[in-house]
KELO-731747 format. One record per residue (C-alpha): x, y, z. Coordinates in steps of 0.5 Angstrom, whole numbers, plus 2048, in hexadecimal, padded with zeros to 3 digits. Example, Ala and Ser with C-alpha at 12.3 -4.5 7.8 and 13.67 -1.06 7.14 Angstrom:
% KELO-731747
<pt><xx>819</xx><yy>7F7</yy><zz>810</zz></pt>
<pt><xx>81B</xx><yy>7FE</yy><zz>80E</zz></pt>
END
This chain:
% KELO-731747
<pt><xx>80D</xx><yy>82C</yy><zz>810</zz></pt>
<pt><xx>813</xx><yy>827</yy><zz>810</zz></pt>
<pt><xx>813</xx><yy>821</yy><zz>80B</zz></pt>
<pt><xx>812</xx><yy>81D</yy><zz>811</zz></pt>
<pt><xx>80C</xx><yy>820</yy><zz>813</zz></pt>
<pt><xx>80A</xx><yy>820</yy><zz>80C</zz></pt>
<pt><xx>80A</xx><yy>819</yy><zz>80B</zz></pt>
<pt><xx>807</xx><yy>818</yy><zz>811</zz></pt>
<pt><xx>801</xx><yy>81C</yy><zz>810</zz></pt>
<pt><xx>801</xx><yy>81A</yy><zz>808</zz></pt>
<pt><xx>801</xx><yy>812</yy><zz>80A</zz></pt>
<pt><xx>7FC</xx><yy>814</yy><zz>810</zz></pt>
<pt><xx>7F7</xx><yy>817</yy><zz>80A</zz></pt>
<pt><xx>7F8</xx><yy>811</yy><zz>806</zz></pt>
<pt><xx>7F6</xx><yy>80C</yy><zz>80B</zz></pt>
<pt><xx>7F0</xx><yy>811</yy><zz>80D</zz></pt>
<pt><xx>7ED</xx><yy>811</yy><zz>806</zz></pt>
<pt><xx>7EF</xx><yy>80A</yy><zz>804</zz></pt>
<pt><xx>7EE</xx><yy>806</yy><zz>80B</zz></pt>
<pt><xx>7E7</xx><yy>80A</yy><zz>80B</zz></pt>
<pt><xx>7E5</xx><yy>808</yy><zz>805</zz></pt>
<pt><xx>7E6</xx><yy>801</yy><zz>807</zz></pt>
<pt><xx>7E2</xx><yy>802</yy><zz>80D</zz></pt>
<pt><xx>7DD</xx><yy>805</yy><zz>809</zz></pt>
<pt><xx>7DC</xx><yy>7FF</yy><zz>805</zz></pt>
<pt><xx>7DE</xx><yy>7F9</yy><zz>80A</zz></pt>
<pt><xx>7DA</xx><yy>7FB</yy><zz>810</zz></pt>
<pt><xx>7D3</xx><yy>7FA</yy><zz>812</zz></pt>
<pt><xx>7CE</xx><yy>800</yy><zz>812</zz></pt>
<pt><xx>7D2</xx><yy>804</yy><zz>80E</zz></pt>
<pt><xx>7CF</xx><yy>808</yy><zz>808</zz></pt>
<pt><xx>7D4</xx><yy>806</yy><zz>804</zz></pt>
<pt><xx>7D4</xx><yy>7FE</yy><zz>806</zz></pt>
<pt><xx>7D5</xx><yy>7F9</yy><zz>800</zz></pt>
<pt><xx>7D6</xx><yy>7FF</yy><zz>7FB</zz></pt>
<pt><xx>7DC</xx><yy>7FB</yy><zz>7F8</zz></pt>
<pt><xx>7E3</xx><yy>7FB</yy><zz>7F5</zz></pt>
<pt><xx>7E2</xx><yy>801</yy><zz>7F0</zz></pt>
<pt><xx>7E0</xx><yy>805</yy><zz>7F6</zz></pt>
<pt><xx>7E6</xx><yy>803</yy><zz>7FA</zz></pt>
<pt><xx>7EB</xx><yy>804</yy><zz>7F4</zz></pt>
<pt><xx>7E8</xx><yy>80B</yy><zz>7F3</zz></pt>
<pt><xx>7E9</xx><yy>80C</yy><zz>7FB</zz></pt>
<pt><xx>7F0</xx><yy>80A</yy><zz>7FB</zz></pt>
<pt><xx>7F2</xx><yy>80E</yy><zz>7F4</zz></pt>
<pt><xx>7EF</xx><yy>814</yy><zz>7F7</zz></pt>
<pt><xx>7F2</xx><yy>813</yy><zz>7FE</zz></pt>
<pt><xx>7F9</xx><yy>813</yy><zz>7FA</zz></pt>
<pt><xx>7F7</xx><yy>819</yy><zz>7F6</zz></pt>
<pt><xx>7F5</xx><yy>81D</yy><zz>7FC</zz></pt>
<pt><xx>7FB</xx><yy>81B</yy><zz>801</zz></pt>
<pt><xx>800</xx><yy>81D</yy><zz>7FB</zz></pt>
<pt><xx>7FD</xx><yy>824</yy><zz>7FA</zz></pt>
<pt><xx>7FD</xx><yy>825</yy><zz>802</zz></pt>
<pt><xx>804</xx><yy>823</yy><zz>803</zz></pt>
<pt><xx>808</xx><yy>823</yy><zz>7FC</zz></pt>
<pt><xx>80B</xx><yy>829</yy><zz>7FC</zz></pt>
<pt><xx>80E</xx><yy>828</yy><zz>803</zz></pt>
<pt><xx>811</xx><yy>821</yy><zz>802</zz></pt>
<pt><xx>80F</xx><yy>81E</yy><zz>7FB</zz></pt>
<pt><xx>809</xx><yy>81A</yy><zz>7FE</zz></pt>
<pt><xx>80C</xx><yy>813</yy><zz>7FE</zz></pt>
<pt><xx>807</xx><yy>811</yy><zz>803</zz></pt>
<pt><xx>80A</xx><yy>80A</yy><zz>801</zz></pt>
<pt><xx>811</xx><yy>806</yy><zz>803</zz></pt>
<pt><xx>811</xx><yy>802</yy><zz>7FD</zz></pt>
<pt><xx>811</xx><yy>809</yy><zz>7F9</zz></pt>
<pt><xx>816</xx><yy>80C</yy><zz>7FD</zz></pt>
<pt><xx>81B</xx><yy>806</yy><zz>7FC</zz></pt>
<pt><xx>819</xx><yy>806</yy><zz>7F5</zz></pt>
<pt><xx>81B</xx><yy>80E</yy><zz>7F4</zz></pt>
<pt><xx>821</xx><yy>80C</yy><zz>7F8</zz></pt>
<pt><xx>823</xx><yy>807</yy><zz>7F4</zz></pt>
<pt><xx>821</xx><yy>80B</yy><zz>7EE</zz></pt>
<pt><xx>826</xx><yy>811</yy><zz>7F0</zz></pt>
<pt><xx>821</xx><yy>816</yy><zz>7F1</zz></pt>
<pt><xx>821</xx><yy>815</yy><zz>7F9</zz></pt>
<pt><xx>826</xx><yy>815</yy><zz>7FE</zz></pt>
<pt><xx>827</xx><yy>80F</yy><zz>802</zz></pt>
<pt><xx>829</xx><yy>812</yy><zz>808</zz></pt>
<pt><xx>822</xx><yy>815</yy><zz>808</zz></pt>
<pt><xx>81F</xx><yy>80E</yy><zz>807</zz></pt>
<pt><xx>81E</xx><yy>80C</yy><zz>80E</zz></pt>
<pt><xx>81B</xx><yy>812</yy><zz>811</zz></pt>
<pt><xx>816</xx><yy>812</yy><zz>80B</zz></pt>
<pt><xx>814</xx><yy>80B</yy><zz>80D</zz></pt>
<pt><xx>813</xx><yy>80C</yy><zz>814</zz></pt>
<pt><xx>80F</xx><yy>812</yy><zz>812</zz></pt>
<pt><xx>80A</xx><yy>80E</yy><zz>80E</zz></pt>
<pt><xx>809</xx><yy>808</yy><zz>813</zz></pt>
<pt><xx>807</xx><yy>80D</yy><zz>818</zz></pt>
<pt><xx>803</xx><yy>811</yy><zz>814</zz></pt>
<pt><xx>7FF</xx><yy>80A</yy><zz>811</zz></pt>
<pt><xx>7FE</xx><yy>808</yy><zz>819</zz></pt>
<pt><xx>7FB</xx><yy>80F</yy><zz>81A</zz></pt>
<pt><xx>7F7</xx><yy>80F</yy><zz>814</zz></pt>
<pt><xx>7F4</xx><yy>808</yy><zz>816</zz></pt>
<pt><xx>7F3</xx><yy>80A</yy><zz>81D</zz></pt>
<pt><xx>7EF</xx><yy>810</yy><zz>81A</zz></pt>
<pt><xx>7EB</xx><yy>80B</yy><zz>816</zz></pt>
<pt><xx>7E9</xx><yy>807</yy><zz>81C</zz></pt>
<pt><xx>7E7</xx><yy>80D</yy><zz>820</zz></pt>
<pt><xx>7E2</xx><yy>810</yy><zz>81A</zz></pt>
<pt><xx>7DF</xx><yy>809</yy><zz>819</zz></pt>
<pt><xx>7DE</xx><yy>808</yy><zz>821</zz></pt>
<pt><xx>7D7</xx><yy>805</yy><zz>822</zz></pt>
<pt><xx>7D8</xx><yy>801</yy><zz>81B</zz></pt>
<pt><xx>7DD</xx><yy>7FC</yy><zz>81E</zz></pt>
<pt><xx>7D8</xx><yy>7F9</yy><zz>823</zz></pt>
<pt><xx>7D3</xx><yy>7F8</yy><zz>81E</zz></pt>
<pt><xx>7D7</xx><yy>7F4</yy><zz>819</zz></pt>
<pt><xx>7D8</xx><yy>7ED</yy><zz>81B</zz></pt>
<pt><xx>7DD</xx><yy>7EB</yy><zz>815</zz></pt>
<pt><xx>7E4</xx><yy>7EB</yy><zz>818</zz></pt>
<pt><xx>7E7</xx><yy>7EB</yy><zz>811</zz></pt>
<pt><xx>7E3</xx><yy>7F1</yy><zz>80F</zz></pt>
<pt><xx>7E6</xx><yy>7F5</yy><zz>815</zz></pt>
<pt><xx>7ED</xx><yy>7F3</yy><zz>813</zz></pt>
<pt><xx>7EB</xx><yy>7F5</yy><zz>80C</zz></pt>
<pt><xx>7EB</xx><yy>7FC</yy><zz>80E</zz></pt>
<pt><xx>7F2</xx><yy>7FC</yy><zz>810</zz></pt>
<pt><xx>7F6</xx><yy>7F7</yy><zz>80C</zz></pt>
<pt><xx>7F6</xx><yy>7F3</yy><zz>806</zz></pt>
<pt><xx>7F4</xx><yy>7EC</yy><zz>805</zz></pt>
<pt><xx>7F5</xx><yy>7E7</yy><zz>7FF</zz></pt>
<pt><xx>7EF</xx><yy>7E5</yy><zz>7FB</zz></pt>
<pt><xx>7F2</xx><yy>7DE</yy><zz>7FA</zz></pt>
<pt><xx>7F8</xx><yy>7DC</yy><zz>7FF</zz></pt>
<pt><xx>7FE</xx><yy>7DB</yy><zz>7FC</zz></pt>
<pt><xx>805</xx><yy>7DE</yy><zz>7FF</zz></pt>
<pt><xx>808</xx><yy>7DD</yy><zz>7F8</zz></pt>
<pt><xx>803</xx><yy>7E0</yy><zz>7F4</zz></pt>
<pt><xx>801</xx><yy>7E5</yy><zz>7F9</zz></pt>
<pt><xx>808</xx><yy>7E8</yy><zz>7F9</zz></pt>
<pt><xx>808</xx><yy>7E8</yy><zz>7F1</zz></pt>
<pt><xx>802</xx><yy>7EC</yy><zz>7F1</zz></pt>
<pt><xx>804</xx><yy>7F1</yy><zz>7F6</zz></pt>
<pt><xx>80B</xx><yy>7F2</yy><zz>7F2</zz></pt>
<pt><xx>808</xx><yy>7F3</yy><zz>7EC</zz></pt>
<pt><xx>803</xx><yy>7F8</yy><zz>7EF</zz></pt>
<pt><xx>808</xx><yy>7FC</yy><zz>7F2</zz></pt>
<pt><xx>80D</xx><yy>7FB</yy><zz>7EC</zz></pt>
<pt><xx>807</xx><yy>7FE</yy><zz>7E8</zz></pt>
<pt><xx>806</xx><yy>804</yy><zz>7ED</zz></pt>
<pt><xx>80D</xx><yy>806</yy><zz>7ED</zz></pt>
<pt><xx>80E</xx><yy>806</yy><zz>7E5</zz></pt>
<pt><xx>808</xx><yy>80A</yy><zz>7E5</zz></pt>
<pt><xx>80A</xx><yy>80F</yy><zz>7EA</zz></pt>
<pt><xx>810</xx><yy>810</yy><zz>7E6</zz></pt>
<pt><xx>80D</xx><yy>810</yy><zz>7DF</zz></pt>
<pt><xx>808</xx><yy>815</yy><zz>7E2</zz></pt>
<pt><xx>80E</xx><yy>81A</yy><zz>7E5</zz></pt>
<pt><xx>811</xx><yy>81A</yy><zz>7DE</zz></pt>
<pt><xx>80B</xx><yy>81D</yy><zz>7DA</zz></pt>
<pt><xx>809</xx><yy>824</yy><zz>7DA</zz></pt>
<pt><xx>802</xx><yy>825</yy><zz>7DD</zz></pt>
<pt><xx>7FE</xx><yy>82C</yy><zz>7DF</zz></pt>
<pt><xx>801</xx><yy>82E</yy><zz>7E6</zz></pt>
<pt><xx>7FE</xx><yy>82A</yy><zz>7EC</zz></pt>
<pt><xx>7FB</xx><yy>824</yy><zz>7E7</zz></pt>
<pt><xx>801</xx><yy>81F</yy><zz>7E9</zz></pt>
<pt><xx>7FE</xx><yy>81D</yy><zz>7F0</zz></pt>
<pt><xx>7F7</xx><yy>81C</yy><zz>7EC</zz></pt>
<pt><xx>7FA</xx><yy>818</yy><zz>7E7</zz></pt>
<pt><xx>7FE</xx><yy>813</yy><zz>7EC</zz></pt>
<pt><xx>7F7</xx><yy>812</yy><zz>7EF</zz></pt>
<pt><xx>7F4</xx><yy>810</yy><zz>7E9</zz></pt>
<pt><xx>7FA</xx><yy>80B</yy><zz>7E9</zz></pt>
<pt><xx>7F8</xx><yy>808</yy><zz>7EF</zz></pt>
<pt><xx>7F1</xx><yy>807</yy><zz>7ED</zz></pt>
<pt><xx>7F4</xx><yy>804</yy><zz>7E7</zz></pt>
<pt><xx>7F8</xx><yy>7FF</yy><zz>7EB</zz></pt>
<pt><xx>7F2</xx><yy>7FD</yy><zz>7EF</zz></pt>
<pt><xx>7EE</xx><yy>7FC</yy><zz>7EA</zz></pt>
<pt><xx>7F2</xx><yy>7F8</yy><zz>7E6</zz></pt>
<pt><xx>7F7</xx><yy>7F4</yy><zz>7EB</zz></pt>
<pt><xx>7F4</xx><yy>7F5</yy><zz>7F2</zz></pt>
<pt><xx>7EF</xx><yy>7F0</yy><zz>7F2</zz></pt>
<pt><xx>7F4</xx><yy>7EB</yy><zz>7F4</zz></pt>
<pt><xx>7F7</xx><yy>7ED</yy><zz>7FA</zz></pt>
<pt><xx>7F3</xx><yy>7F4</yy><zz>7FB</zz></pt>
<pt><xx>7FA</xx><yy>7F8</yy><zz>7F8</zz></pt>
<pt><xx>7FD</xx><yy>7FA</yy><zz>7FF</zz></pt>
<pt><xx>803</xx><yy>7FC</yy><zz>7FA</zz></pt>
<pt><xx>805</xx><yy>800</yy><zz>800</zz></pt>
<pt><xx>808</xx><yy>7FD</yy><zz>806</zz></pt>
<pt><xx>807</xx><yy>803</yy><zz>80B</zz></pt>
<pt><xx>7FF</xx><yy>803</yy><zz>809</zz></pt>
<pt><xx>7FF</xx><yy>7FB</yy><zz>80B</zz></pt>
<pt><xx>803</xx><yy>7FA</yy><zz>811</zz></pt>
<pt><xx>802</xx><yy>801</yy><zz>814</zz></pt>
<pt><xx>7FA</xx><yy>800</yy><zz>814</zz></pt>
<pt><xx>7FB</xx><yy>7F8</yy><zz>816</zz></pt>
<pt><xx>7FF</xx><yy>7FA</yy><zz>81C</zz></pt>
<pt><xx>7F9</xx><yy>7FF</yy><zz>81E</zz></pt>
<pt><xx>7F4</xx><yy>7F9</yy><zz>81D</zz></pt>
<pt><xx>7F8</xx><yy>7F5</yy><zz>821</zz></pt>
<pt><xx>7F9</xx><yy>7FA</yy><zz>827</zz></pt>
<pt><xx>7F2</xx><yy>7FD</yy><zz>827</zz></pt>
<pt><xx>7EC</xx><yy>7FA</yy><zz>82B</zz></pt>
<pt><xx>7E8</xx><yy>7F9</yy><zz>825</zz></pt>
<pt><xx>7E2</xx><yy>7F4</yy><zz>827</zz></pt>
<pt><xx>7E2</xx><yy>7ED</yy><zz>824</zz></pt>
<pt><xx>7E8</xx><yy>7EF</yy><zz>820</zz></pt>
<pt><xx>7EB</xx><yy>7E9</yy><zz>81F</zz></pt>
<pt><xx>7F2</xx><yy>7E7</yy><zz>81C</zz></pt>
<pt><xx>7F7</xx><yy>7EC</yy><zz>819</zz></pt>
<pt><xx>7F9</xx><yy>7E7</yy><zz>814</zz></pt>
<pt><xx>800</xx><yy>7E8</yy><zz>816</zz></pt>
<pt><xx>802</xx><yy>7E2</yy><zz>812</zz></pt>
<pt><xx>801</xx><yy>7E6</yy><zz>80B</zz></pt>
<pt><xx>803</xx><yy>7EC</yy><zz>80E</zz></pt>
<pt><xx>80A</xx><yy>7EC</yy><zz>80B</zz></pt>
<pt><xx>807</xx><yy>7EB</yy><zz>804</zz></pt>
<pt><xx>805</xx><yy>7F2</yy><zz>803</zz></pt>
<pt><xx>80B</xx><yy>7F5</yy><zz>806</zz></pt>
<pt><xx>811</xx><yy>7F1</yy><zz>802</zz></pt>
<pt><xx>80D</xx><yy>7F1</yy><zz>7FC</zz></pt>
<pt><xx>80C</xx><yy>7F8</yy><zz>7FB</zz></pt>
<pt><xx>813</xx><yy>7F9</yy><zz>7FD</zz></pt>
<pt><xx>816</xx><yy>7F5</yy><zz>7F8</zz></pt>
<pt><xx>811</xx><yy>7F7</yy><zz>7F3</zz></pt>
<pt><xx>812</xx><yy>7FE</yy><zz>7F4</zz></pt>
<pt><xx>81A</xx><yy>7FE</yy><zz>7F4</zz></pt>
<pt><xx>81A</xx><yy>7FA</yy><zz>7EE</zz></pt>
<pt><xx>815</xx><yy>7FF</yy><zz>7EB</zz></pt>
<pt><xx>81A</xx><yy>805</yy><zz>7EC</zz></pt>
<pt><xx>820</xx><yy>801</yy><zz>7E9</zz></pt>
<pt><xx>81C</xx><yy>7FF</yy><zz>7E3</zz></pt>
<pt><xx>81A</xx><yy>806</yy><zz>7E2</zz></pt>
<pt><xx>821</xx><yy>808</yy><zz>7E2</zz></pt>
<pt><xx>824</xx><yy>802</yy><zz>7DE</zz></pt>
<pt><xx>81F</xx><yy>802</yy><zz>7D9</zz></pt>
<pt><xx>81C</xx><yy>809</yy><zz>7D8</zz></pt>
<pt><xx>822</xx><yy>80D</yy><zz>7DA</zz></pt>
<pt><xx>827</xx><yy>808</yy><zz>7D7</zz></pt>
<pt><xx>82B</xx><yy>808</yy><zz>7DE</zz></pt>
<pt><xx>82D</xx><yy>801</yy><zz>7E0</zz></pt>
<pt><xx>82F</xx><yy>800</yy><zz>7E7</zz></pt>
<pt><xx>832</xx><yy>7FA</yy><zz>7EB</zz></pt>
<pt><xx>82C</xx><yy>7FB</yy><zz>7F0</zz></pt>
<pt><xx>827</xx><yy>7F9</yy><zz>7EA</zz></pt>
<pt><xx>82A</xx><yy>7F2</yy><zz>7EA</zz></pt>
<pt><xx>82B</xx><yy>7F1</yy><zz>7F2</zz></pt>
<pt><xx>823</xx><yy>7F3</yy><zz>7F3</zz></pt>
<pt><xx>821</xx><yy>7EE</yy><zz>7ED</zz></pt>
<pt><xx>825</xx><yy>7E9</yy><zz>7F1</zz></pt>
<pt><xx>822</xx><yy>7EA</yy><zz>7F7</zz></pt>
<pt><xx>81B</xx><yy>7EA</yy><zz>7F4</zz></pt>
<pt><xx>81D</xx><yy>7E3</yy><zz>7F1</zz></pt>
<pt><xx>81F</xx><yy>7E1</yy><zz>7F8</zz></pt>
<pt><xx>819</xx><yy>7E3</yy><zz>7FB</zz></pt>
<pt><xx>814</xx><yy>7E0</yy><zz>7F6</zz></pt>
<pt><xx>818</xx><yy>7D9</yy><zz>7F7</zz></pt>
<pt><xx>817</xx><yy>7D9</yy><zz>7FE</zz></pt>
<pt><xx>810</xx><yy>7DB</yy><zz>7FE</zz></pt>
<pt><xx>80F</xx><yy>7D6</yy><zz>7F9</zz></pt>
<pt><xx>812</xx><yy>7D0</yy><zz>7FD</zz></pt>
<pt><xx>80F</xx><yy>7D3</yy><zz>803</zz></pt>
<pt><xx>808</xx><yy>7D3</yy><zz>7FF</zz></pt>
<pt><xx>809</xx><yy>7CC</yy><zz>7FE</zz></pt>
<pt><xx>80A</xx><yy>7CA</yy><zz>805</zz></pt>
<pt><xx>804</xx><yy>7CE</yy><zz>807</zz></pt>
<pt><xx>7FD</xx><yy>7CB</yy><zz>804</zz></pt>
<pt><xx>7FA</xx><yy>7D1</yy><zz>807</zz></pt>
<pt><xx>7FA</xx><yy>7D7</yy><zz>80C</zz></pt>
<pt><xx>7F5</xx><yy>7DB</yy><zz>80F</zz></pt>
<pt><xx>7F1</xx><yy>7E0</yy><zz>80B</zz></pt>
<pt><xx>7EC</xx><yy>7E5</yy><zz>80D</zz></pt>
<pt><xx>7E6</xx><yy>7E4</yy><zz>808</zz></pt>
<pt><xx>7E3</xx><yy>7E9</yy><zz>804</zz></pt>
<pt><xx>7E8</xx><yy>7EE</yy><zz>807</zz></pt>
<pt><xx>7E8</xx><yy>7F4</yy><zz>802</zz></pt>
<pt><xx>7EF</xx><yy>7F8</yy><zz>801</zz></pt>
END
């Protein structure tokens, strides 16, 4: 299997399990309906672990453009392969979202709430605030990258690393995910959101494009800075890219703060999970 195919398959598996648990919790007449946030965080953690076990030996199982960028900034991944990986991750995320849609086919008609349907595919903020939501996604992805790199630096029994990373996803969800649904992965949010927009889902409502940039820009910046921070602080290798990305973060947050000040509110589907 090529690394491109591995990232497609791995990211598709990630969304099948992750989007699947969101569908089970959100959609009416599912036996898992209303089972709650802990079920969702466990589902996503196991989704990451299974996907990593499936394709880790072929591509390293990035499954996330933010992690791919972080590894490139950290010097552990060639920049020339970054576009290929991101395209594969987006394609895999969209395929996974279509599979979830098909699997829960009769439940879309049974569910009245458009926000519950969108919550199967994409994230939404608990409290709409571009500035605060962007910070949440940056922090969550920063912690993700720092955790992944720290886990990789430790010795575990053979084959245990993906399982530990899965628990890292659970920990981030339980501790930091309640604000924005912790996308922490641009492909995980944007790919399925596009699928939600395209599919003929009964009564699906808006795809909430006004918010869609937050779970893309936030993870990209937070993840990139996480990789550079690890390199500078843990490995003692400071680079100019550290300061460039930090300046970019300050600039984007400043713009978000100004924009939020001009926008009292924006559309947010209520009760959408993950």
